C-alpha atoms as an extended CHARMM CRD file, in Angstrom:
* protein
*
       239  EXT
         1         1  MET       CA             89.7270000000      118.8980000000       99.3190000000  PROA      1               0.0000000000
         2         2  ILE       CA             89.1120000000      120.5520000000      102.6410000000  PROA      2               0.0000000000
         3         3  VAL       CA             85.7870000000      122.4110000000      102.5620000000  PROA      3               0.0000000000
         4         4  VAL       CA             84.9440000000      124.7600000000      105.4430000000  PROA      4               0.0000000000
         5         5  HSD       CA             81.6910000000      126.6270000000      105.9880000000  PROA      5               0.0000000000
         6         6  ASP       CA             82.9350000000      130.2020000000      106.2630000000  PROA      6               0.0000000000
         7         7  LEU       CA             79.6510000000      132.0700000000      105.9190000000  PROA      7               0.0000000000
         8         8  PRO       CA             78.5060000000      133.3220000000      103.5320000000  PROA      8               0.0000000000
         9         9  GLU       CA             81.0190000000      131.2780000000      101.5240000000  PROA      9               0.0000000000
        10        10  LEU       CA             82.7820000000      127.9370000000      101.3880000000  PROA      10              0.0000000000
        11        11  LEU       CA             86.5290000000      128.0300000000      101.9800000000  PROA      11              0.0000000000
        12        12  VAL       CA             88.2700000000      125.4280000000       99.8030000000  PROA      12              0.0000000000
        13        13  ILE       CA             91.8320000000      124.1550000000      100.3490000000  PROA      13              0.0000000000
        14        14  THR       CA             93.3450000000      121.3240000000       98.3200000000  PROA      14              0.0000000000
        15        15  GLN       CA             94.8480000000      118.3120000000      100.0590000000  PROA      15              0.0000000000
        16        16  PRO       CA             98.3030000000      118.9290000000       98.5180000000  PROA      16              0.0000000000
        17        17  ASP       CA             98.2490000000      122.5260000000       99.8080000000  PROA      17              0.0000000000
        18        18  HSD       CA             97.2970000000      121.3090000000      103.2940000000  PROA      18              0.0000000000
        19        19  ALA       CA            100.2350000000      118.8820000000      103.0930000000  PROA      19              0.0000000000
        20        20  ARG       CA            102.6080000000      121.6850000000      102.1070000000  PROA      20              0.0000000000
        21        21  LEU       CA            101.5130000000      123.6000000000      105.2110000000  PROA      21              0.0000000000
        22        22  ALA       CA            102.2730000000      120.4900000000      107.2830000000  PROA      22              0.0000000000
        23        23  ALA       CA            105.7760000000      120.3200000000      105.7990000000  PROA      23              0.0000000000
        24        24  ALA       CA            106.3340000000      124.0460000000      106.3540000000  PROA      24              0.0000000000
        25        25  LEU       CA            105.4940000000      123.5880000000      110.0420000000  PROA      25              0.0000000000
        26        26  LEU       CA            107.7990000000      120.5990000000      110.3480000000  PROA      26              0.0000000000
        27        27  SER       CA            110.6360000000      122.4360000000      108.5940000000  PROA      27              0.0000000000
        28        28  LEU       CA            110.6370000000      124.9730000000      111.4530000000  PROA      28              0.0000000000
        29        29  TRP       CA            110.5770000000      122.3410000000      114.2300000000  PROA      29              0.0000000000
        30        30  ILE       CA            113.4910000000      122.7060000000      116.6690000000  PROA      30              0.0000000000
        31        31  ARG       CA            112.4740000000      120.1120000000      119.2900000000  PROA      31              0.0000000000
        32        32  ASP       CA            112.5610000000      116.3070000000      119.5130000000  PROA      32              0.0000000000
        33        33  GLY       CA            115.9320000000      115.9930000000      117.7790000000  PROA      33              0.0000000000
        34        34  LEU       CA            114.5220000000      116.9120000000      114.3730000000  PROA      34              0.0000000000
        35        35  PRO       CA            117.0740000000      119.5770000000      113.3340000000  PROA      35              0.0000000000
        36        36  ASP       CA            119.8900000000      116.9690000000      113.3140000000  PROA      36              0.0000000000
        37        37  HSD       CA            117.7300000000      113.9760000000      112.4280000000  PROA      37              0.0000000000
        38        38  PRO       CA            119.5840000000      111.7430000000      109.9220000000  PROA      38              0.0000000000
        39        39  ARG       CA            116.4130000000      111.2800000000      107.8230000000  PROA      39              0.0000000000
        40        40  ARG       CA            115.0740000000      114.8170000000      108.1610000000  PROA      40              0.0000000000
        41        41  GLU       CA            115.0560000000      115.4350000000      104.3870000000  PROA      41              0.0000000000
        42        42  ASN       CA            112.9490000000      112.3400000000      103.7440000000  PROA      42              0.0000000000
        43        43  LEU       CA            110.6100000000      113.1840000000      106.6270000000  PROA      43              0.0000000000
        44        44  LEU       CA            109.9990000000      116.6560000000      105.2040000000  PROA      44              0.0000000000
        45        45  LEU       CA            109.4640000000      115.2920000000      101.6960000000  PROA      45              0.0000000000
        46        46  ALA       CA            107.0660000000      112.5780000000      102.9030000000  PROA      46              0.0000000000
        47        47  THR       CA            105.1330000000      115.1480000000      104.9190000000  PROA      47              0.0000000000
        48        48  ARG       CA            104.8690000000      117.4870000000      101.9360000000  PROA      48              0.0000000000
        49        49  GLU       CA            103.8030000000      114.6550000000       99.6290000000  PROA      49              0.0000000000
        50        50  HSD       CA            101.6950000000      112.4600000000      101.9330000000  PROA      50              0.0000000000
        51        51  ASP       CA             98.5140000000      113.5640000000      100.1240000000  PROA      51              0.0000000000
        52        52  ASN       CA            100.0330000000      113.7790000000       96.6520000000  PROA      52              0.0000000000
        53        53  GLY       CA             97.5620000000      111.1850000000       95.3570000000  PROA      53              0.0000000000
        54        54  TRP       CA             94.8180000000      113.7920000000       95.7480000000  PROA      54              0.0000000000
        55        55  ARG       CA             96.5180000000      116.0670000000       93.2190000000  PROA      55              0.0000000000
        56        56  GLU       CA             94.5750000000      114.7530000000       90.2390000000  PROA      56              0.0000000000
        57        57  THR       CA             91.3570000000      114.3620000000       92.2310000000  PROA      57              0.0000000000
        58        58  ASP       CA             91.4110000000      117.9170000000       93.5790000000  PROA      58              0.0000000000
        59        59  ALA       CA             92.1540000000      119.2520000000       90.0990000000  PROA      59              0.0000000000
        60        60  ALA       CA             88.7010000000      118.0270000000       89.0040000000  PROA      60              0.0000000000
        61        61  PRO       CA             86.5650000000      118.1910000000       92.1870000000  PROA      61              0.0000000000
        62        62  ARG       CA             83.3060000000      116.2720000000       92.3990000000  PROA      62              0.0000000000
        63        63  TYR       CA             80.0940000000      117.2820000000       94.0550000000  PROA      63              0.0000000000
        64        64  ASP       CA             77.9610000000      115.3420000000       96.5120000000  PROA      64              0.0000000000
        65        65  ALA       CA             74.5340000000      114.8880000000       94.9520000000  PROA      65              0.0000000000
        66        66  VAL       CA             72.9390000000      114.3360000000       98.3670000000  PROA      66              0.0000000000
        67        67  GLY       CA             74.3800000000      117.4110000000      100.0590000000  PROA      67              0.0000000000
        68        68  GLN       CA             74.6050000000      119.4220000000       96.8080000000  PROA      68              0.0000000000
        69        69  ARG       CA             78.0350000000      120.6510000000       97.8210000000  PROA      69              0.0000000000
        70        70  PRO       CA             81.6230000000      119.6330000000       97.0590000000  PROA      70              0.0000000000
        71        71  PHE       CA             82.8900000000      116.3470000000       98.4550000000  PROA      71              0.0000000000
        72        72  ASP       CA             85.5750000000      116.9580000000      101.0410000000  PROA      72              0.0000000000
        73        73  PHE       CA             88.3540000000      114.5570000000      102.0090000000  PROA      73              0.0000000000
        74        74  ALA       CA             86.1720000000      112.9570000000      104.6950000000  PROA      74              0.0000000000
        75        75  SER       CA             83.0210000000      112.4690000000      102.6160000000  PROA      75              0.0000000000
        76        76  PHE       CA             84.7120000000      111.4330000000       99.3610000000  PROA      76              0.0000000000
        77        77  PRO       CA             83.2640000000      108.0740000000       98.1750000000  PROA      77              0.0000000000
        78        78  ASN       CA             85.1070000000      104.9970000000       99.4650000000  PROA      78              0.0000000000
        79        79  SER       CA             84.7670000000      103.3730000000       96.0570000000  PROA      79              0.0000000000
        80        80  ASN       CA             87.1450000000      105.9710000000       94.5740000000  PROA      80              0.0000000000
        81        81  ARG       CA             89.6420000000      106.3630000000       97.4210000000  PROA      81              0.0000000000
        82        82  LEU       CA             91.9070000000      103.3940000000       96.7160000000  PROA      82              0.0000000000
        83        83  GLU       CA             93.3590000000      104.8000000000       93.5000000000  PROA      83              0.0000000000
        84        84  ILE       CA             94.2290000000      108.0150000000       95.3540000000  PROA      84              0.0000000000
        85        85  TRP       CA             96.3740000000      106.1590000000       97.9000000000  PROA      85              0.0000000000
        86        86  GLN       CA             97.8550000000      103.8000000000       95.3190000000  PROA      86              0.0000000000
        87        87  ARG       CA             98.9420000000      106.7750000000       93.2580000000  PROA      87              0.0000000000
        88        88  GLY       CA            100.3520000000      108.5840000000       96.2740000000  PROA      88              0.0000000000
        89        89  ILE       CA            102.3920000000      105.6250000000       97.5100000000  PROA      89              0.0000000000
        90        90  GLU       CA            103.5880000000      104.2290000000       94.2060000000  PROA      90              0.0000000000
        91        91  ARG       CA            104.6810000000      107.6130000000       92.8670000000  PROA      91              0.0000000000
        92        92  PHE       CA            107.7320000000      107.3880000000       95.1550000000  PROA      92              0.0000000000
        93        93  SER       CA            108.3160000000      103.6440000000       95.2160000000  PROA      93              0.0000000000
        94        94  ARG       CA            111.1200000000      103.6580000000       92.6410000000  PROA      94              0.0000000000
        95        95  GLU       CA            113.2080000000      106.6960000000       93.5510000000  PROA      95              0.0000000000
        96        96  ARG       CA            112.3950000000      107.3570000000       97.2310000000  PROA      96              0.0000000000
        97        97  PRO       CA            111.5420000000      104.0690000000       98.9690000000  PROA      97              0.0000000000
        98        98  TYR       CA            111.5640000000      105.5790000000      102.4610000000  PROA      98              0.0000000000
        99        99  VAL       CA            109.0570000000      108.2340000000      101.3870000000  PROA      99              0.0000000000
       100       100  ALA       CA            106.8560000000      105.4630000000       99.9490000000  PROA      100             0.0000000000
       101       101  LEU       CA            107.1290000000      103.5790000000      103.2630000000  PROA      101             0.0000000000
       102       102  LEU       CA            106.1280000000      106.6420000000      105.2800000000  PROA      102             0.0000000000
       103       103  ILE       CA            103.1300000000      107.4350000000      103.0730000000  PROA      103             0.0000000000
       104       104  ALA       CA            102.0010000000      103.7960000000      103.1410000000  PROA      104             0.0000000000
       105       105  HSD       CA            102.4200000000      103.7060000000      106.9220000000  PROA      105             0.0000000000
       106       106  HSD       CA            100.3680000000      106.8800000000      107.1710000000  PROA      106             0.0000000000
       107       107  ALA       CA             97.5470000000      105.3620000000      105.1290000000  PROA      107             0.0000000000
       108       108  GLU       CA             97.6040000000      102.1700000000      107.1910000000  PROA      108             0.0000000000
       109       109  SER       CA             97.4660000000      104.2070000000      110.4090000000  PROA      109             0.0000000000
       110       110  LEU       CA             94.4530000000      106.1260000000      109.1290000000  PROA      110             0.0000000000
       111       111  PHE       CA             92.5100000000      103.0500000000      108.0700000000  PROA      111             0.0000000000
       112       112  ARG       CA             93.5780000000      100.4360000000      110.6320000000  PROA      112             0.0000000000
       113       113  HSD       CA             90.6300000000      101.0970000000      112.9400000000  PROA      113             0.0000000000
       114       114  SER       CA             88.4520000000      103.0680000000      110.5740000000  PROA      114             0.0000000000
       115       115  SER       CA             85.0600000000      102.3750000000      109.0620000000  PROA      115             0.0000000000
       116       116  VAL       CA             85.9420000000      104.5620000000      106.0650000000  PROA      116             0.0000000000
       117       117  ALA       CA             88.7850000000      102.4850000000      104.6430000000  PROA      117             0.0000000000
       118       118  PRO       CA             88.7190000000      102.5390000000      100.8330000000  PROA      118             0.0000000000
       119       119  ASP       CA             86.9620000000       99.6860000000       99.0860000000  PROA      119             0.0000000000
       120       120  GLY       CA             89.6100000000       97.0640000000       98.3140000000  PROA      120             0.0000000000
       121       121  TRP       CA             92.0040000000       98.4030000000      100.9600000000  PROA      121             0.0000000000
       122       122  GLN       CA             92.7050000000       95.0710000000      102.6650000000  PROA      122             0.0000000000
       123       123  GLU       CA             93.5900000000       93.4780000000       99.3480000000  PROA      123             0.0000000000
       124       124  TYR       CA             95.9140000000       96.3770000000       98.5810000000  PROA      124             0.0000000000
       125       125  VAL       CA             97.6180000000       96.0050000000      101.9760000000  PROA      125             0.0000000000
       126       126  GLY       CA             98.4890000000       92.4730000000      100.8820000000  PROA      126             0.0000000000
       127       127  VAL       CA            100.0260000000       93.8550000000       97.6900000000  PROA      127             0.0000000000
       128       128  LEU       CA            102.0190000000       96.3820000000       99.7060000000  PROA      128             0.0000000000
       129       129  GLU       CA            103.5620000000       93.5860000000      101.7630000000  PROA      129             0.0000000000
       130       130  ASP       CA            105.2220000000       92.3310000000       98.5860000000  PROA      130             0.0000000000
       131       131  TYR       CA            107.0350000000       95.6670000000       98.2660000000  PROA      131             0.0000000000
       132       132  ARG       CA            107.6980000000       96.6740000000      101.8500000000  PROA      132             0.0000000000
       133       133  GLN       CA            110.7070000000       94.4210000000      102.4600000000  PROA      133             0.0000000000
       134       134  GLU       CA            112.3250000000       95.6640000000       99.2540000000  PROA      134             0.0000000000
       135       135  TRP       CA            111.6980000000       99.2720000000      100.3130000000  PROA      135             0.0000000000
       136       136  PHE       CA            113.1330000000       98.5990000000      103.7860000000  PROA      136             0.0000000000
       137       137  GLU       CA            116.2900000000       97.1340000000      102.2660000000  PROA      137             0.0000000000
       138       138  ARG       CA            116.7490000000       99.9470000000       99.7470000000  PROA      138             0.0000000000
       139       139  ALA       CA            116.1230000000      102.6060000000      102.4020000000  PROA      139             0.0000000000
       140       140  ALA       CA            118.4830000000      100.8330000000      104.8410000000  PROA      140             0.0000000000
       141       141  ILE       CA            115.9920000000      101.0280000000      107.7160000000  PROA      141             0.0000000000
       142       142  ASP       CA            113.6550000000       98.6600000000      109.5370000000  PROA      142             0.0000000000
       143       143  GLN       CA            110.1600000000       98.7130000000      111.0310000000  PROA      143             0.0000000000
       144       144  GLU       CA            111.4040000000      100.0230000000      114.3780000000  PROA      144             0.0000000000
       145       145  ILE       CA            112.9620000000      103.0770000000      112.7360000000  PROA      145             0.0000000000
       146       146  LEU       CA            109.8100000000      103.6830000000      110.6910000000  PROA      146             0.0000000000
       147       147  ASP       CA            107.7010000000      103.5600000000      113.8580000000  PROA      147             0.0000000000
       148       148  GLN       CA            110.0560000000      106.0320000000      115.5600000000  PROA      148             0.0000000000
       149       149  ASP       CA            109.9940000000      108.4980000000      112.6620000000  PROA      149             0.0000000000
       150       150  TYR       CA            106.3110000000      108.3990000000      111.7310000000  PROA      150             0.0000000000
       151       151  PRO       CA            105.0580000000      110.6050000000      114.6460000000  PROA      151             0.0000000000
       152       152  PHE       CA            106.6980000000      113.6160000000      112.9700000000  PROA      152             0.0000000000
       153       153  LEU       CA            104.5800000000      113.1790000000      109.8340000000  PROA      153             0.0000000000
       154       154  GLN       CA            101.4780000000      112.3190000000      111.8480000000  PROA      154             0.0000000000
       155       155  THR       CA            101.8730000000      115.3620000000      114.0930000000  PROA      155             0.0000000000
       156       156  ALA       CA            102.3970000000      117.7840000000      111.2100000000  PROA      156             0.0000000000
       157       157  ASP       CA             99.3970000000      116.3240000000      109.3690000000  PROA      157             0.0000000000
       158       158  PHE       CA             97.1180000000      116.6920000000      112.4010000000  PROA      158             0.0000000000
       159       159  LEU       CA             98.2570000000      120.2630000000      113.0680000000  PROA      159             0.0000000000
       160       160  SER       CA             97.6980000000      121.3560000000      109.4940000000  PROA      160             0.0000000000
       161       161  LEU       CA             94.3010000000      119.6530000000      109.3090000000  PROA      161             0.0000000000
       162       162  ALA       CA             93.2840000000      121.1650000000      112.6460000000  PROA      162             0.0000000000
       163       163  VAL       CA             93.8280000000      124.7340000000      111.4970000000  PROA      163             0.0000000000
       164       164  CYS       CA             92.6990000000      124.2980000000      107.8600000000  PROA      164             0.0000000000
       165       165  ASP       CA             89.5390000000      122.4040000000      108.8280000000  PROA      165             0.0000000000
       166       166  ARG       CA             88.8710000000      124.5600000000      111.9330000000  PROA      166             0.0000000000
       167       167  TRP       CA             88.8550000000      121.7240000000      114.4730000000  PROA      167             0.0000000000
       168       168  ARG       CA             87.3420000000      122.7830000000      117.7770000000  PROA      168             0.0000000000
       169       169  GLU       CA             88.7630000000      120.1380000000      120.0790000000  PROA      169             0.0000000000
       170       170  THR       CA             92.2170000000      120.2290000000      121.6280000000  PROA      170             0.0000000000
       171       171  ILE       CA             94.4770000000      117.5380000000      120.2220000000  PROA      171             0.0000000000
       172       172  ASP       CA             97.5040000000      115.8170000000      121.7260000000  PROA      172             0.0000000000
       173       173  THR       CA             99.8150000000      114.1580000000      119.1970000000  PROA      173             0.0000000000
       174       174  GLY       CA            102.3350000000      112.9210000000      121.7430000000  PROA      174             0.0000000000
       175       175  LEU       CA            104.8400000000      115.5340000000      120.5760000000  PROA      175             0.0000000000
       176       176  VAL       CA            102.6640000000      118.5940000000      121.1670000000  PROA      176             0.0000000000
       177       177  ARG       CA             99.2520000000      119.7690000000      122.3410000000  PROA      177             0.0000000000
       178       178  ALA       CA             97.3240000000      122.0150000000      119.9680000000  PROA      178             0.0000000000
       179       179  SER       CA             94.1860000000      124.0910000000      119.7950000000  PROA      179             0.0000000000
       180       180  VAL       CA             92.7500000000      126.3240000000      117.0820000000  PROA      180             0.0000000000
       181       181  ALA       CA             91.1950000000      129.7610000000      117.4990000000  PROA      181             0.0000000000
       182       182  ASP       CA             90.0280000000      131.0580000000      114.0980000000  PROA      182             0.0000000000
       183       183  THR       CA             93.2630000000      130.8820000000      112.0490000000  PROA      183             0.0000000000
       184       184  ALA       CA             95.6120000000      130.7840000000      115.0520000000  PROA      184             0.0000000000
       185       185  LEU       CA             97.2940000000      127.4670000000      115.8150000000  PROA      185             0.0000000000
       186       186  ARG       CA             98.3220000000      127.3670000000      119.4780000000  PROA      186             0.0000000000
       187       187  LEU       CA            101.0120000000      124.8240000000      120.4040000000  PROA      187             0.0000000000
       188       188  SER       CA            102.3820000000      123.6650000000      123.7520000000  PROA      188             0.0000000000
       189       189  PRO       CA            105.1790000000      122.9780000000      124.4380000000  PROA      189             0.0000000000
       190       190  PHE       CA            106.0310000000      125.4010000000      121.6410000000  PROA      190             0.0000000000
       191       191  PRO       CA            108.2240000000      123.5480000000      119.1030000000  PROA      191             0.0000000000
       192       192  LEU       CA            109.3700000000      126.4700000000      116.9190000000  PROA      192             0.0000000000
       193       193  ALA       CA            112.0010000000      129.1410000000      117.5280000000  PROA      193             0.0000000000
       194       194  GLY       CA            109.2910000000      131.7980000000      117.6870000000  PROA      194             0.0000000000
       195       195  ALA       CA            105.7690000000      132.6660000000      116.6130000000  PROA      195             0.0000000000
       196       196  THR       CA            105.3240000000      132.7900000000      112.8540000000  PROA      196             0.0000000000
       197       197  THR       CA            102.7160000000      133.1980000000      110.1250000000  PROA      197             0.0000000000
       198       198  LEU       CA            102.4000000000      130.7290000000      107.2640000000  PROA      198             0.0000000000
       199       199  GLN       CA            100.2910000000      131.0920000000      104.1320000000  PROA      199             0.0000000000
       200       200  VAL       CA             97.9820000000      128.4560000000      102.6330000000  PROA      200             0.0000000000
       201       201  PRO       CA             96.5360000000      128.8640000000       99.1140000000  PROA      201             0.0000000000
       202       202  CYS       CA             92.7420000000      128.7910000000       99.1390000000  PROA      202             0.0000000000
       203       203  ARG       CA             89.6420000000      129.7440000000       97.1760000000  PROA      203             0.0000000000
       204       204  ARG       CA             86.2340000000      130.9420000000       98.2920000000  PROA      204             0.0000000000
       205       205  ILE       CA             83.0740000000      129.9340000000       96.4690000000  PROA      205             0.0000000000
       206       206  PRO       CA             79.3990000000      130.6590000000       97.1710000000  PROA      206             0.0000000000
       207       207  ASN       CA             77.8240000000      128.5150000000       99.8700000000  PROA      207             0.0000000000
       208       208  ARG       CA             74.8920000000      127.3770000000       97.7280000000  PROA      208             0.0000000000
       209       209  PRO       CA             73.4280000000      124.1600000000       96.3650000000  PROA      209             0.0000000000
       210       210  TYR       CA             75.4090000000      122.8820000000       93.3480000000  PROA      210             0.0000000000
       211       211  ARG       CA             73.7400000000      121.1380000000       90.4320000000  PROA      211             0.0000000000
       212       212  GLY       CA             76.5870000000      118.8860000000       89.3840000000  PROA      212             0.0000000000
       213       213  ASP       CA             80.3170000000      118.5360000000       88.7220000000  PROA      213             0.0000000000
       214       214  ALA       CA             80.2080000000      121.0610000000       85.8720000000  PROA      214             0.0000000000
       215       215  ASP       CA             78.4530000000      123.6610000000       88.0120000000  PROA      215             0.0000000000
       216       216  LEU       CA             80.9900000000      123.1910000000       90.8150000000  PROA      216             0.0000000000
       217       217  GLY       CA             83.9290000000      123.1160000000       88.4040000000  PROA      217             0.0000000000
       218       218  GLY       CA             82.8110000000      126.3330000000       86.7510000000  PROA      218             0.0000000000
       219       219  GLU       CA             82.5460000000      128.1080000000       90.0890000000  PROA      219             0.0000000000
       220       220  LEU       CA             86.0010000000      126.9390000000       91.1610000000  PROA      220             0.0000000000
       221       221  ALA       CA             87.5160000000      127.8460000000       87.7940000000  PROA      221             0.0000000000
       222       222  THR       CA             86.4390000000      131.4680000000       88.1490000000  PROA      222             0.0000000000
       223       223  ALA       CA             87.1710000000      131.7760000000       91.8840000000  PROA      223             0.0000000000
       224       224  LEU       CA             90.1580000000      133.9470000000       92.7110000000  PROA      224             0.0000000000
       225       225  TRP       CA             93.0540000000      132.2920000000       94.4910000000  PROA      225             0.0000000000
       226       226  SER       CA             94.0310000000      133.9110000000       97.7650000000  PROA      226             0.0000000000
       227       227  GLU       CA             96.0350000000      132.9370000000      100.8260000000  PROA      227             0.0000000000
       228       228  LEU       CA             94.8670000000      132.0230000000      104.2980000000  PROA      228             0.0000000000
       229       229  ALA       CA             97.2460000000      133.3710000000      106.9440000000  PROA      229             0.0000000000
       230       230  VAL       CA             97.8780000000      130.7820000000      109.6600000000  PROA      230             0.0000000000
       231       231  HSD       CA             99.3600000000      132.2400000000      112.8420000000  PROA      231             0.0000000000
       232       232  VAL       CA            101.4220000000      129.7100000000      114.8040000000  PROA      232             0.0000000000
       233       233  VAL       CA            101.7640000000      130.8750000000      118.3980000000  PROA      233             0.0000000000
       234       234  PRO       CA            102.5480000000      129.4540000000      121.8390000000  PROA      234             0.0000000000
       235       235  GLY       CA             99.5560000000      127.9110000000      123.5470000000  PROA      235             0.0000000000
       236       236  PRO       CA             98.5240000000      127.7810000000      127.1900000000  PROA      236             0.0000000000
       237       237  ALA       CA            101.0110000000      126.2880000000      129.6410000000  PROA      237             0.0000000000
       238       238  GLU       CA            100.7380000000      122.5770000000      130.2780000000  PROA      238             0.0000000000
       239       239  PRO       CA             98.6720000000      121.7440000000      133.4190000000  PROA      239             0.0000000000
């Protein structure tokens, strides 16, 4: 989950809903050859599903006993992360090998130089190698094509995270520069046909100490679902 201090409450957004926002952004992209991209459908699907392994985890959120608040995607225990990524990758391995490749590549990019790689990740990377060549052959692509396509998923993921998690720093994905002001996502050069507003499902719960998983689960179960309006607008001109 994404958990944002939005006093006097906590704003909670599930990882799959963040991913759907990323895909919605990418579906409106008119730059960088994406409208006529031969693998556009798979890129949009992989972007929408890149966090699908969190679906079960976010359905039964856990609380952090130290902070007495919900775990978010960044603080979630490493010992339980591997099954999330296994589930997310392997869910598409049979029917959509290119989607599985993109999600696996995304995970490897996240954890390649990270101190928060899931426990057992390196061993799992070895297991993935046994499947990757088969997926490449079935998808009729190679590593070079995967490397060329991945920045679309990576960019959409960063943009969605930036606005959902209220990042303060300006980011440069290589395709676009972005900054966040409240719920406005400012992009330059602007990659859409025009400014737009997208909706992200969310819940708000009291910003208080929680006593355990049951206490947190009860609060979330009774919280009303609403939608966070994300305004996507042109940003400042490039220097």
